[in-house]
C-alpha positions as CSV (number, residue, x, y, z in Angstrom):
1,M,6.5,-2.8,-53.1
2,Y,6.1,-6.5,-52.4
3,F,9.5,-6.4,-50.6
4,Y,8.3,-3.7,-48.2
5,F,5.2,-5.8,-47.4
6,L,7.4,-8.8,-46.5
7,Y,9.8,-6.7,-44.6
8,Y,7.0,-5.2,-42.4
9,F,5.3,-8.6,-42.0
10,F,8.5,-10.3,-40.8
11,C,9.3,-7.3,-38.5
12,I,5.8,-7.5,-36.9
13,F,6.0,-11.3,-36.8
14,F,9.4,-11.4,-35.0
15,F,8.3,-8.6,-32.7
16,C,5.3,-10.7,-31.6
17,I,7.5,-13.8,-31.2
18,F,9.9,-11.8,-29.1
19,Y,7.1,-10.3,-27.0
20,I,5.7,-13.8,-26.3
21,F,9.1,-15.0,-25.4
22,L,9.7,-12.1,-23.0
23,S,6.3,-12.7,-21.4
24,F,7.0,-16.4,-20.9
25,C,10.4,-15.6,-19.4
26,L,8.8,-13.1,-17.0
27,F,6.2,-15.6,-16.1
28,V,8.8,-18.3,-15.3
29,Y,10.9,-15.8,-13.4
30,L,8.0,-14.7,-11.2
31,K,6.8,-18.2,-10.7
32,I,10.3,-19.4,-9.5
33,N,11.3,-16.4,-7.4
34,S,8.0,-15.3,-5.9
35,C,6.9,-16.2,-2.4
36,Y,3.2,-16.6,-3.3
37,P,1.3,-18.7,-2.6
38,Y,1.9,-18.8,1.1
39,T,1.3,-22.3,2.2
40,E,1.8,-21.9,6.0
41,T,1.0,-18.3,6.9
42,D,-0.6,-15.3,5.3
43,P,1.6,-12.1,5.9
44,L,-1.5,-9.8,5.5
45,I,-3.3,-11.2,8.5
46,I,-2.5,-9.5,11.8
47,E,-2.2,-12.2,14.4
48,E,-1.5,-10.0,17.4
49,T,-3.5,-7.0,18.5
50,P,-1.7,-3.7,17.8
51,D,-1.6,-0.9,20.3
52,V,-2.2,1.8,17.6
53,Y,-3.8,1.2,14.2
54,F,-3.3,4.0,11.7
55,M,-5.4,4.7,8.7
56,G,-4.1,7.3,6.3
57,D,-5.5,9.6,3.6
58,S,-8.8,10.1,5.3
59,K,-11.0,13.2,5.1
60,E,-10.5,14.3,8.6
61,F,-8.7,13.5,11.9
62,T,-10.6,11.1,14.1
63,T,-9.6,8.9,16.9
64,R,-11.2,6.2,19.0
65,L,-10.1,3.9,21.8
66,L,-11.5,0.4,21.6
67,K,-11.4,-1.8,24.7
68,D,-11.6,-5.6,24.7
69,E,-12.8,-6.5,28.2
70,K,-12.4,-10.2,27.6
71,N,-8.6,-10.1,26.7
72,N,-8.0,-6.8,28.6
73,Q,-6.5,-5.1,25.6
74,E,-6.9,-1.5,24.2
75,V,-6.4,-0.4,20.6
76,R,-6.2,3.2,19.6
77,I,-7.7,3.7,16.1
78,V,-6.4,6.9,14.4
79,T,-7.5,8.3,11.0
80,I,-5.0,10.6,9.5
81,P,-5.9,13.2,6.9
82,A,-3.7,13.8,3.8
83,F,-1.0,16.3,4.8
84,Y,-1.1,18.2,1.5
85,K,-4.8,18.8,1.9
86,T,-5.0,19.8,5.6
87,Q,-1.4,20.8,6.5
88,S,-1.8,18.8,9.8
89,F,-0.2,15.8,11.4
90,V,-1.0,13.6,14.3
91,L,1.0,12.9,17.5
92,V,0.4,9.8,19.6
93,N,1.6,9.4,23.2
94,L,2.5,5.8,23.4
95,K,2.5,5.7,27.2
96,N,-1.2,6.3,27.6
97,L,-2.4,6.2,23.9
98,D,-3.6,9.8,23.9
99,C,-3.7,11.3,20.4
100,F,-4.0,14.9,19.1
101,E,-3.7,16.7,15.8
102,I,-1.3,19.6,15.1
103,S,-2.3,21.9,12.3
104,L,0.2,24.0,10.4
105,E,-2.4,25.7,8.2
106,N,-2.4,29.0,10.0
107,A,1.4,28.9,10.6
108,L,2.4,28.6,6.9
109,V,3.1,31.8,5.0
110,H,1.3,31.8,1.6
């Protein structure tokens, strides 16, 4: 009986040591091979104004054209609903930034 207790104790002990060792190795690997922290630039900051800005998984299709008179720029903001909920997709004309939704809801055979 005492032998089983020692066996399980050492198994749990070595498992914990092994887990700590793997966690340390993962920490060292991520610290060495990661690109964070960014010291010069942040890749999540948009430095140039996009022509079209998409936002997915919204409740409904909406679009809006924002104009910046100071810099003479236009940005088309498009919210796109989830396809599996609405069976629709969005087309954008990149020449004039017109945007419209095409719905396949009535065209699909159930």
